[in-house]
N, C-alpha and C positions, 0 to 999 in steps of 0.2 A: 547692772545697767545704770547708765548715767541719765540724769533728767533730760527729757527730750529725745532720748535715743530709742529707736524702734527695736523690737526684739530681733528682727532679721539683720540688724546691724551688729548684734552682739555675738561674738564667737561662742558656740556651744548651745545657742538657743534656736529653736525651730523658727523658720520664717512664718510670719503671720498667715500667709496664704496657705501654709500647710497645717497650721494648728487650729485655725478657725475657718471653717468653710463659709463661703460667701452666701450660699443658699443651702438650706437644709430641707431635704425631702424625706419624709418618713414613708418607707415602703415596707409594709407588713403583709406577709402572705395571709390570705383569708383564713386558712386552717389555724395558723398561729394566733391570729387575732381572736378567733372563736375560743381557742383553748385558754388564752390569757383572760378573756372575759369569764370563762367558766371557773377559773381558780382565783379570781381577784379577791375573794373574801376567805380564801382557804390557803394560808401560807404553807401548810404541810403538803397539800396537794401540789402546790407550785414546786416545792423543793423535790418532791418525789418525781415529778414529770420533767423538771428542768435539768436534772443531773443524771449522768450515766451510771446509775447504781448497778452493780454486778456485771458490767460490761467488760469483757477481757481486754487487756491492753490499756485500761485507764487506771488512774489512781484510785478509783472507787470500785475496782473489780472485786475486792474482798468485803464490800459493804452493801447491805441490802437497804440501807436508808440512813438518815442522820442518827446521831447519838440519841439514846432514849430521853435524856434530860431536856432536849431541845423542843420536843413536841408540846409539852404543856406551856412553854413560853410562847410558841407561835399561836396556840389556841387563845391564850390570854391577849396577845396583841391583836388578834383578829376581832375579838369581841369589843375592843376599845374603839376601833375605827368605824 
């Protein structure tokens, strides 16, 4: 991009109107908000609830959770914050 040139004037770049919304509204379902609050200090609980472990047809259908080495790291990071 040349100096002074807008992204929507450059071939291959997304127009600004598409890449940056003029207004941003957060719409969160109440149930999702409650769940997010309940797992905010528990990264392992978040990962267990946020991903489709053991669900057929997904890339995680053969896994019942994250790799065993990950849990101690999440517990350590939770105690730091």
